[in-house]
C-alpha positions in Angstrom: 8.3 -1.0 -14.6 9.8 -3.1 -11.7 9.0 -2.7 -8.0 11.0 0.0 -6.4 11.2 2.3 -3.3 7.8 3.8 -4.2 6.0 1.1 -6.2 4.6 -2.3 -5.0 2.6 -4.8 -7.1 0.1 -7.3 -5.5 -2.0 -9.7 -7.4 -4.9 -9.5 -5.0 -5.8 -7.7 -1.8 -5.0 -9.0 1.7 -5.4 -7.0 4.9 -1.7 -7.7 5.6 -1.0 -5.1 2.9 -1.9 -2.4 5.5 1.7 -3.0 6.7 2.9 -1.8 3.3 0.7 1.2 3.4 2.0 2.1 6.8 5.6 1.6 5.5 5.0 4.0 2.6 3.4 6.6 5.0 6.5 6.4 7.2 8.9 6.7 4.3 8.7 8.7 1.1 5.2 7.7 0.2 4.4 5.4 -2.7 1.8 3.4 -4.7 0.5 -0.1 -4.4 -1.2 -1.7 -7.3 -3.7 -4.4 -6.6 -4.3 -6.7 -9.7 -0.8 -6.6 -11.1 1.9 -9.3 -11.1 5.5 -8.8 -9.9 6.5 -7.5 -13.3 3.7 -4.9 -13.3 1.5 -6.7 -15.8 -2.2 -6.3 -15.3 -3.9 -9.5 -14.3 -7.0 -7.8 -13.0 -9.0 -8.1 -9.8 -12.5 -9.5 -9.8 -13.9 -8.0 -6.6 -12.9 -4.4 -7.4 -16.3 -2.9 -6.6 -16.2 -4.3 -3.1 -12.5 -3.4 -2.6 -13.1 0.2 -3.7 -15.2 0.6 -0.5 -13.3 -1.7 1.9 -9.7 -0.5 1.3 -10.2 3.2 2.0 -12.2 2.4 5.2 -9.6 -0.1 6.4 -6.8 2.5 5.8 -8.7 5.2 7.8 -9.9 2.9 10.6 -6.7 1.0 11.2 -4.0 3.6 10.3 -5.8 6.8 11.0 -4.7 8.3 7.6 -6.3 8.7 4.2 -4.9 7.4 0.9 -6.1 8.0 -2.6 -7.7 4.8 -4.0 -8.3 4.7 -7.7 -9.9 2.2 -10.0 -8.0 1.8 -13.3 -8.5 -0.3 -16.3 -6.2 -1.8 -18.9 -7.0 -4.3 -21.7 -10.5 -4.7 -20.2 -9.1 -5.7 -16.8 -9.7 -3.6 -13.7 -6.9 -2.9 -11.1 -6.6 -0.7 -8.1 -4.0 2.0 -7.4 -3.5 3.1 -3.8 -1.5 6.3 -3.5 0.0 6.9 -0.1 1.5 10.3 0.8 4.4 10.5 3.2 3.5 11.7 6.7 5.7 13.9 9.0 4.5 12.1 12.1 5.0 8.3 12.7 2.1 6.1 11.6 1.5 2.8 13.3 -0.6 -0.2 12.6 -1.9 -1.9 15.8 1.1 -0.4 17.7 3.7 -1.6 15.2 5.7 0.8 12.9 6.8 -0.1 9.4 9.1 1.6 6.9 9.6 1.1 3.2 13.3 0.8 2.3 14.3 -0.1 -1.3 11.7 -2.6 -2.4 11.1 -4.2 1.0 9.0 -3.4 4.1 10.8 -3.4 7.4 9.3 -3.3 10.9 11.0 -0.6 13.0 12.1 -1.7 16.5 14.6 -0.5 19.1 17.0 2.2 18.0 15.5 2.4 14.5 12.2 3.3 16.0 13.6 6.2 17.9 15.1 7.6 14.7 
């Protein structure tokens, strides 16, 4: 399944992906898969045990929201699914607001931020 409005694939975790989580929370919600390539094929993530603790804490501490973080396995390879629900109030990351539109993340500024 290709990336879409509600699905994003990442081969490994970087804290910059909190932007994507913020964007999903401000849009229709969505899922981020860590340990999958751009085509949705499982490549696995080696430090999944560490990430299963770090990711939920980073989401809560930096965004003030909770997200479902699940450890999944396919063909003996572990990957992580982050399920973000849509929020009715604007969610910011360090004072910046992001929004998921199509398969891209956009920062909201100016008039778009007011809407």
